[in-house]
C-alpha angles and dihedrals in degrees: 000000000000123000089251091053093049092049093047091049091058090055098049134084122269110273096258092051092047090055092051092046092048091052090053093048094048089050087060134263115273137187087247094072106189095183091053091048092050091050093049090050091053095253104122094168092229092318111152119202144143121287099238094265111173119214123186122192124212115234092253092052101051097093124202126346113270113245117201143158130196146152124254123222092264092053096259115144116233133185142176089260089068088067099044112146093012136101109248127197112204120194122190110208150135133203099251093052108107098209090046088060092049097049098042096091092051092049091050092048092052092046089057093045094053100036092096090053093058097255115146129202124209127184121208110205109203102187119013138094118241090257094053093045092049092049090053093048092049092050093047096039094240111165104174117091130259133208115229099227104167097101101044105016086207098142093044091051093046093057093038090066090068111016113011111218090213095180142040119271103033123162123201129192109211117199128227090270092056096255127129108257098173142005132201109199107208128354115350106264091221138344091244092061094054089041090058093047091052093045091052091051092048091052093055119099 
C-alpha cells in the first residue's frame, strides 16, 4: 500500500459505512438528505471524524509554502502556482461523508462572499469518481472546483507534510504566501468561524 493510500484510508469511513454511503450516492442525491439528517441528530452510523477543532498558526510558525498539483473533475490540471498571491480555502471531502454534506452550503456561501476579494476555494475529493462528485455538487449547489485525488493522493500528501488533515472533512485556510494559516479538523463548527479565519487571512499583507 502506498503512503497516499494509507493516509487516505485513515480519513475514510469504516468499510460497512462506505458501502452504505456509496449505495445512497449511486441512488442519486436528493433534497431529503438522510445522511446529513442522521449526522445533525448525532447518529453518525459509525462515522468517525474530527471534532471541529480550530487551529490557527502564527506567521512565524507556518513553515514553507505548500506546493501541490492535481487534476480537476473536467480534466484540467491545477497547481499551487495558480493561487499565488491569493488566499485559498482547501476542503477535503467526499460525497458519502455526512458532515461534508452538512457543511457544503456554508462553504459555497463563503466562496461567493469572498470571490470579489480574490479568495479561491478548492475541494479535494478523496474517494469519489467524477460522476459521483458532480452529482453531489449539483445537489448541494457547489460551484467551486474540486481535485479528484483518490488515485494519486498528491494533494493530500502535499498538505500532510506540513499540516496533516487527519480527518474528513478538514478545511484549511492557506495564506497569500501559500502557507497554512488555519485548520478546522472535522466539520466547520459554524460559518462565522471560517468567515473570521478567511477575513483574517485576507487582511494580512
